[in-house]
Every structure is written in structure tokens, then in C-alpha cells.
N, CA, C and O of each residue as an XYZ file, in Angstrom:
268
protein
N      39.387     81.004    131.035
C      39.086     80.229    129.846
C      37.949     80.902    129.083
O      36.920     81.233    129.672
N      38.124     81.109    127.774
C      37.067     81.728    126.963
C      35.801     80.875    126.960
O      35.840     79.658    127.141
N      34.689     81.553    126.749
C      33.420     80.822    126.769
C      33.261     79.944    125.520
O      33.880     80.220    124.493
N      32.457     78.915    125.599
C      32.275     77.981    124.481
C      31.705     78.643    123.226
O      31.987     78.197    122.113
N      30.913     79.694    123.391
C      30.331     80.365    122.226
C      31.421     81.009    121.360
O      31.307     81.039    120.134
N      32.470     81.519    121.999
C      33.571     82.122    121.234
C      34.304     81.053    120.434
O      34.614     81.257    119.261
N      34.580     79.922    121.061
C      35.226     78.821    120.341
C      34.346     78.358    119.180
O      34.849     78.093    118.089
N      33.035     78.261    119.413
C      32.106     77.832    118.364
C      32.073     78.830    117.211
O      32.006     78.435    116.048
N      32.121     80.126    117.532
C      32.117     81.154    116.488
C      33.367     81.052    115.623
O      33.295     81.174    114.400
N      34.509     80.829    116.258
C      35.761     80.674    115.500
C      35.657     79.473    114.573
O      35.946     79.576    113.380
N      35.246     78.343    115.114
C      35.142     77.129    114.313
C      34.161     77.303    113.162
O      34.420     76.843    112.050
N      33.048     77.958    113.418
C      32.060     78.201    112.373
C      32.647     79.021    111.226
O      32.461     78.682    110.057
N      33.347     80.087    111.557
C      33.940     80.943    110.520
C      35.041     80.221    109.749
O      35.171     80.393    108.537
N      35.833     79.411    110.453
C      36.884     78.634    109.778
C      36.251     77.643    108.796
O      36.731     77.486    107.673
N      35.183     76.983    109.220
C      34.515     76.025    108.342
C      33.867     76.710    107.136
O      33.943     76.201    106.018
N      33.238     77.850    107.359
C      32.646     78.581    106.234
C      33.730     78.941    105.224
O      33.543     78.794    104.016
N      34.860     79.414    105.734
C      35.973     79.748    104.835
C      36.468     78.506    104.094
O      36.696     78.552    102.886
N      36.632     77.400    104.816
C      37.140     76.176    104.195
C      36.172     75.642    103.133
O      36.603     75.129    102.101
N      34.872     75.764    103.388
C      33.869     75.220    102.475
C      33.577     76.135    101.289
O      33.251     75.654    100.204
N      33.691     77.444    101.483
C      33.287     78.372    100.415
C      34.424     79.227     99.874
O      34.315     79.792     98.787
N      35.526     79.324    100.634
C      36.608     80.206    100.217
C      36.320     81.666    100.517
O      37.015     82.549    100.013
N      35.305     81.933    101.329
C      34.905     83.308    101.619
C      35.998     84.034    102.419
O      36.326     83.636    103.538
N      36.549     85.088    101.839
C      37.636     85.810    102.506
C      37.134     86.560    103.740
O      37.889     86.760    104.692
N      35.890     86.969    103.730
C      35.342     87.664    104.894
C      35.278     86.729    106.102
O      35.547     87.144    107.230
N      34.925     85.477    105.862
C      34.909     84.495    106.950
C      36.320     84.238    107.461
O      36.527     84.081    108.664
N      37.285     84.195    106.559
C      38.680     83.993    106.972
C      39.152     85.151    107.842
O      39.776     84.941    108.883
N      38.857     86.356    107.418
C      39.291     87.519    108.189
C      38.553     87.613    109.523
O      39.142     87.989    110.537
N      37.273     87.271    109.521
C      36.508     87.283    110.775
C      37.054     86.221    111.743
O      37.205     86.478    112.938
N      37.344     85.038    111.214
C      37.921     83.986    112.046
C      39.273     84.419    112.603
O      39.571     84.164    113.770
N      40.087     85.066    111.788
C      41.397     85.532    112.250
C      41.249     86.538    113.389
O      42.012     86.505    114.354
N      40.279     87.421    113.277
C      40.070     88.407    114.341
C      39.548     87.761    115.621
O      39.937     88.147    116.723
N      38.672     86.781    115.468
C      38.199     86.048    116.636
C      39.346     85.282    117.302
O      39.430     85.226    118.529
N      40.220     84.699    116.495
C      41.384     84.001    117.048
C      42.297     84.978    117.779
O      42.845     84.650    118.831
N      42.462     86.174    117.225
C      43.262     87.201    117.913
C      42.639     87.528    119.270
O      43.343     87.712    120.263
N      41.317     87.598    119.293
C      40.627     87.868    120.555
C      40.843     86.722    121.547
O      41.032     86.958    122.740
N      40.815     85.498    121.057
C      41.073     84.351    121.919
C      42.471     84.422    122.524
O      42.672     84.048    123.679
N      43.428     84.897    121.746
C      44.811     85.007    122.226
C      44.929     85.977    123.389
O      45.860     85.884    124.190
N      44.001     86.894    123.481
C      44.016     87.872    124.570
C      43.379     87.312    125.838
O      43.469     87.922    126.903
N      42.734     86.146    125.723
C      42.067     85.522    126.860
C      43.067     84.700    127.667
O      44.228     84.551    127.286
N      42.593     84.179    128.774
C      43.414     83.325    129.625
C      43.404     81.906    129.071
O      42.530     81.106    129.404
N      44.386     81.601    128.221
C      44.529     80.258    127.661
C      45.971     79.813    127.834
O      46.863     80.629    128.068
N      46.187     78.515    127.716
C      47.539     78.000    127.910
C      48.436     78.411    126.728
O      47.940     78.695    125.637
N      49.741     78.439    126.951
C      50.676     78.908    125.915
C      50.605     78.119    124.605
O      50.735     78.707    123.532
N      50.405     76.822    124.671
C      50.343     76.018    123.448
C      49.104     76.363    122.618
O      49.176     76.470    121.394
N      47.982     76.534    123.290
C      46.752     76.903    122.585
C      46.885     78.304    122.008
O      46.433     78.560    120.892
N      47.503     79.216    122.757
C      47.726     80.573    122.265
C      48.581     80.543    120.991
O      48.284     81.242    120.022
N      49.625     79.743    120.998
C      50.490     79.648    119.823
C      49.728     79.100    118.614
O      49.894     79.596    117.500
N      48.899     78.085    118.830
C      48.088     77.536    117.740
C      47.112     78.567    117.194
O      46.937     78.684    115.981
N      46.475     79.317    118.097
C      45.543     80.358    117.671
C      46.267     81.445    116.872
O      45.739     81.930    115.872
N      47.457     81.825    117.301
C      48.235     82.835    116.585
C      48.614     82.352    115.197
O      48.501     83.095    114.222
N      49.067     81.099    115.106
C      49.433     80.543    113.797
C      48.228     80.480    112.871
O      48.320     80.844    111.699
N      47.095     80.016    113.398
C      45.881     79.923    112.582
C      45.427     81.308    112.133
O      45.007     81.487    110.990
N      45.509     82.284    113.029
C      45.111     83.644    112.688
C      45.972     84.190    111.553
O      45.454     84.785    110.607
N      47.270     83.990    111.645
C      48.167     84.475    110.589
C      47.870     83.811    109.255
O      47.859     84.469    108.215
N      47.633     82.519    109.287
C      47.347     81.791    108.048
C      46.018     82.244    107.442
O      45.906     82.396    106.225
N      45.011     82.459    108.293
C      43.716     82.915    107.796
C      43.799     84.331    107.249
O      43.156     84.646    106.247
N      44.583     85.187    107.894
C      44.778     86.544    107.363
C      45.347     86.483    105.953
O      44.903     87.217    105.070
N      46.321     85.617    105.741
C      46.931     85.488    104.418
C      45.961     84.890    103.418
O      45.880     85.366    102.285
N      45.222     83.856    103.808
C      44.296     83.231    102.871
C      43.120     84.148    102.571
O      42.557     84.102    101.477
N      42.748     84.980    103.537
C      41.661     85.925    103.311
C      42.003     86.965    102.266
O      41.117     87.518    101.614
N      43.290     87.229    102.106
C      43.715     88.198    101.095
C      43.740     87.586     99.695
O      43.658     88.310     98.703
N      43.852     86.255     99.606
C      44.014     85.605     98.317
C      42.711     85.145     97.691
O      42.603     85.131     96.465
N      41.729     84.773     98.475
C      40.502     84.170     97.947
C      39.367     85.199     97.838
O      39.221     86.099     98.664
N      38.598     85.022     96.809
C      37.374     85.825     96.674
C      36.239     85.086     97.353
O      36.264     83.860     97.460
N      35.260     85.817     97.803
C      34.116     85.214     98.477
C      33.205     84.558     97.438
O      32.786     85.190     96.468
N      32.914     83.295     97.662
C      32.061     82.560     96.718
C      30.585     82.829     96.950
O      29.744     82.505     96.111
N      30.279     83.423     98.093
C      28.864     83.655     98.433
C      28.300     84.830     97.665
O      27.127     85.168     97.827
């Protein structure tokens, strides 16, 4: 199971992206989610992380960073 700090980092980047539209946060969150997928997690959580990563990769390409 991944450590809590990794989960917190993902959530932080997702929230920054959601609140500001920052594409860098979206891409960073997507990469962290990809890293989580490589960890020992259950298949359902892995699938959710993969879906979120793909969606963040796409949204990171569309939005400009507001910061």
C-alpha cells in the first residue's frame, strides 16, 4: 500500500488544478497517479487512478495556468 504522503500529494495537486485550472498541477497529479498505479493497490483503485490520470492529462493540455 502506498504511503499516505503520496495520496496527499495527489489530492493536493488535483485540488490545485480544480481550483486554479493550472495545467502543471494537472500533469503533476497525472504523473503521481501513474506512480500510484505501479504500487501494490487493489484492481478497482488502480482502475480509478488510471482513469483520473488520463482525464488529468487531457485537461492539462487544454487549460492555461492561472497562477
